[in-house]
One Martini backbone bead per residue (centre of mass of N, CA, C, O) as a GRO file, in nm:
protein
  178
    1MET     BB    1  13.053   7.420  10.891
    2ILE     BB    2  12.789   7.529  10.772
    3ARG     BB    3  12.661   7.608  11.044
    4GLY     BB    4  12.888   7.820  11.119
    5ALA     BB    5  12.837   8.004  10.861
    6LEU     BB    6  12.539   8.065  10.911
    7VAL     BB    7  12.571   8.198  11.184
    8GLY     BB    8  12.759   8.422  11.085
    9LEU     BB    9  12.570   8.539  10.874
   10ILE     BB   10  12.359   8.619  11.067
   11LEU     BB   11  12.519   8.799  11.259
   12ALA     BB   12  12.602   9.003  11.030
   13PHE     BB   13  12.314   9.091  10.961
   14ILE     BB   14  12.235   9.202  11.233
   15ALA     BB   15  12.463   9.409  11.265
   16GLY     BB   16  12.380   9.557  10.994
   17CYS     BB   17  12.079   9.631  11.146
   18SER     BB   18  12.134   9.839  11.383
   19GLY     BB   19  12.185  10.118  11.268
   20MET     BB   20  12.207  10.420  11.371
   21LYS     BB   21  12.441  10.661  11.500
   22ALA     BB   22  12.502  10.957  11.638
   23GLU     BB   23  12.824  10.956  11.597
   24GLN     BB   24  12.800  10.993  11.273
   25PHE     BB   25  12.730  11.328  11.326
   26ALA     BB   26  12.983  11.490  11.455
   27GLU     BB   27  13.038  11.681  11.169
   28THR     BB   28  12.768  11.814  11.153
   29THR     BB   29  12.570  12.076  11.006
   30PRO     BB   30  12.414  12.234  11.213
   31ALA     BB   31  12.437  12.251  11.532
   32LEU     BB   32  12.274  12.089  11.806
   33GLU     BB   33  12.147  12.305  12.067
   34LEU     BB   34  11.908  12.211  12.252
   35PHE     BB   35  11.863  12.446  12.461
   36ASP     BB   36  11.880  12.685  12.262
   37TYR     BB   37  11.656  12.602  12.063
   38PHE     BB   38  11.412  12.554  12.290
   39GLU     BB   39  11.424  12.826  12.390
   40GLY     BB   40  11.123  12.924  12.408
   41ARG     BB   41  10.951  12.954  12.107
   42THR     BB   42  10.805  12.669  11.929
   43LEU     BB   43  10.718  12.532  11.609
   44ALA     BB   44  10.494  12.261  11.481
   45TRP     BB   45  10.462  12.008  11.222
   46GLY     BB   46  10.248  11.711  11.176
   47ILE     BB   47  10.261  11.353  11.116
   48PHE     BB   48  10.067  11.028  11.090
   49GLU     BB   49  10.180  10.709  10.975
   50ASP     BB   50  10.115  10.413  10.896
   51ARG     BB   51  10.258  10.116  10.800
   52PHE     BB   52  10.124  10.182  10.501
   53GLY     BB   53  10.124  10.516  10.454
   54ASN     BB   54   9.876  10.630  10.605
   55LEU     BB   55   9.715  10.901  10.678
   56ARG     BB   56   9.591  10.981  11.023
   57ARG     BB   57   9.751  11.256  11.116
   58GLN     BB   58   9.732  11.603  11.209
   59PHE     BB   59   9.953  11.870  11.340
   60GLU     BB   60  10.016  12.101  11.611
   61VAL     BB   61  10.291  12.287  11.787
   62THR     BB   62  10.346  12.437  12.103
   63ILE     BB   63  10.662  12.546  12.243
   64ASP     BB   64  10.774  12.592  12.581
   65GLY     BB   65  11.105  12.694  12.683
   66LYS     BB   66  11.305  12.621  12.981
   67VAL     BB   67  11.609  12.725  13.135
   68ASP     BB   68  11.792  12.545  13.413
   69GLY     BB   69  12.079  12.486  13.349
   70ASP     BB   70  12.055  12.127  13.309
   71THR     BB   71  11.745  12.221  13.249
   72LEU     BB   72  11.466  12.125  13.029
   73THR     BB   73  11.140  12.274  12.962
   74LEU     BB   74  10.866  12.133  12.792
   75ASP     BB   75  10.563  12.292  12.671
   76GLU     BB   76  10.317  12.106  12.505
   77TYR     BB   77  10.083  12.201  12.237
   78PHE     BB   78   9.815  12.019  12.090
   79LEU     BB   79   9.674  12.032  11.746
   80TYR     BB   80   9.430  11.874  11.584
   81ARG     BB   81   9.251  11.854  11.298
   82ASP     BB   82   8.992  11.723  11.477
   83GLY     BB   83   9.033  11.915  11.766
   84GLU     BB   84   9.219  11.780  11.931
   85THR     BB   85   9.387  11.792  12.246
   86ASP     BB   86   9.720  11.836  12.399
   87ARG     BB   87   9.963  11.769  12.671
   88ARG     BB   88  10.328  11.808  12.720
   89VAL     BB   89  10.579  11.756  12.981
   90TRP     BB   90  10.921  11.817  12.962
   91THR     BB   91  11.219  11.680  13.142
   92ILE     BB   92  11.557  11.782  13.072
   93GLN     BB   93  11.874  11.625  13.107
   94ARG     BB   94  12.204  11.701  13.133
   95GLU     BB   95  12.475  11.476  13.164
   96ASP     BB   96  12.642  11.555  12.900
   97GLU     BB   97  12.756  11.646  12.603
   98HIS     BB   98  12.566  11.379  12.465
   99ASN     BB   99  12.368  11.331  12.722
  100TYR     BB  100  12.020  11.242  12.786
  101THR     BB  101  11.728  11.299  12.985
  102GLY     BB  102  11.369  11.209  13.016
  103THR     BB  103  11.042  11.336  13.124
  104ALA     BB  104  10.691  11.223  13.130
  105GLY     BB  105  10.380  11.136  13.205
  106ASP     BB  106  10.366  10.907  12.945
  107VAL     BB  107  10.643  10.815  13.027
  108ILE     BB  108  10.847  10.533  13.068
  109GLY     BB  109  11.049  10.650  13.262
  110SER     BB  110  11.330  10.719  13.066
  111ALA     BB  111  11.467  10.908  12.834
  112LYS     BB  112  11.711  10.867  12.574
  113GLY     BB  113  11.988  11.077  12.470
  114VAL     BB  114  12.185  11.135  12.161
  115LEU     BB  115  12.439  11.396  12.074
  116TYR     BB  116  12.551  11.487  11.740
  117GLY     BB  117  12.582  11.756  11.593
  118ASN     BB  118  12.266  11.757  11.419
  119ALA     BB  119  12.197  11.503  11.610
  120LEU     BB  120  11.906  11.321  11.772
  121ASN     BB  121  11.866  11.039  11.974
  122TRP     BB  122  11.538  10.925  12.085
  123ARG     BB  123  11.442  10.697  12.355
  124TYR     BB  124  11.104  10.546  12.428
  125ASP     BB  125  10.839  10.485  12.639
  126MET     BB  126  10.473  10.482  12.588
  127ASP     BB  127  10.143  10.591  12.664
  128LEU     BB  128   9.899  10.548  12.407
  129LYS     BB  129   9.621  10.693  12.278
  130VAL     BB  130   9.370  10.456  12.125
  131GLY     BB  131   9.111  10.572  12.157
  132GLU     BB  132   9.006  10.383  12.438
  133ASP     BB  133   9.294  10.307  12.445
  134VAL     BB  134   9.616  10.176  12.568
  135TRP     BB  135   9.942  10.191  12.446
  136ARG     BB  136  10.255  10.039  12.442
  137VAL     BB  137  10.526  10.224  12.313
  138THR     BB  138  10.797  10.281  12.086
  139PHE     BB  139  11.049  10.527  12.045
  140ASN     BB  140  11.238  10.640  11.746
  141ASP     BB  141  11.413  10.941  11.749
  142TRP     BB  142  11.492  11.196  11.491
  143LEU     BB  143  11.702  11.480  11.495
  144TYR     BB  144  11.748  11.753  11.244
  145ARG     BB  145  11.945  12.012  11.179
  146GLN     BB  146  11.894  12.292  10.978
  147PRO     BB  147  11.896  12.528  10.784
  148GLY     BB  148  11.706  12.801  10.913
  149ASP     BB  149  11.620  12.675  11.198
  150VAL     BB  150  11.551  12.374  11.132
  151ILE     BB  151  11.367  12.074  11.233
  152ILE     BB  152  11.386  11.734  11.167
  153ASN     BB  153  11.144  11.475  11.249
  154ARG     BB  154  11.182  11.119  11.302
  155ALA     BB  155  10.945  10.861  11.402
  156THR     BB  156  10.935  10.544  11.538
  157VAL     BB  157  10.658  10.318  11.589
  158SER     BB  158  10.625  10.063  11.840
  159ARG     BB  159  10.489   9.722  11.892
  160TRP     BB  160  10.621   9.437  11.985
  161GLY     BB  161  10.851   9.513  11.747
  162PHE     BB  162  10.633   9.659  11.562
  163THR     BB  163  10.562   9.871  11.320
  164ILE     BB  164  10.290  10.135  11.333
  165GLY     BB  165  10.468  10.397  11.260
  166THR     BB  166  10.506  10.753  11.160
  167ILE     BB  167  10.671  11.052  11.245
  168THR     BB  168  10.650  11.390  11.120
  169LEU     BB  169  10.856  11.682  11.191
  170PHE     BB  170  10.853  12.049  11.208
  171PHE     BB  171  11.079  12.293  11.326
  172LYS     BB  172  11.031  12.635  11.449
  173LYS     BB  173  11.108  12.938  11.531
  174ASP     BB  174  10.961  13.194  11.646
  175GLY     BB  175  11.003  13.444  11.414
  176VAL     BB  176  11.155  13.259  11.205
  177SER     BB  177  11.294  13.246  10.907
  178PRO     BB  178  11.387  12.994  10.664
   0.00000   0.00000   0.00000
């Protein structure tokens, strides 16, 4: 009897820790129209904090987006505060009203995105260069559109199931005042 209650308590705790779902943002505004927002030039500023909250990197991103039917291509140019540069090209497919898939050169398989209201949850595995090594990491990305045509992006980065850091980004359309 006690064992059954303990198992039930553990299962309830695990279910309670399942995290946010994109569906809970269905009524939030302003709505994030992914293809409309990222078509053209978008600018972003970001930081990476390690799991202890220490600031490890700062960077800027210039993103050029092109829409062709149900495909969005994002050409991202990264400039890190230490002078390092990087480039990533995303190809994002709209699967239906709420679901998206995406690929990029360093992403393993396809990223999966779910969009409702002002929020997009984007999940994927990536090979991330860390010094001279390459680590396979998992991203749990949340993007939230805000008034003033700003998107706040918070991504949890994990390896082997353990959080190794958090990325925070702010996106703004080029030439649009917040």
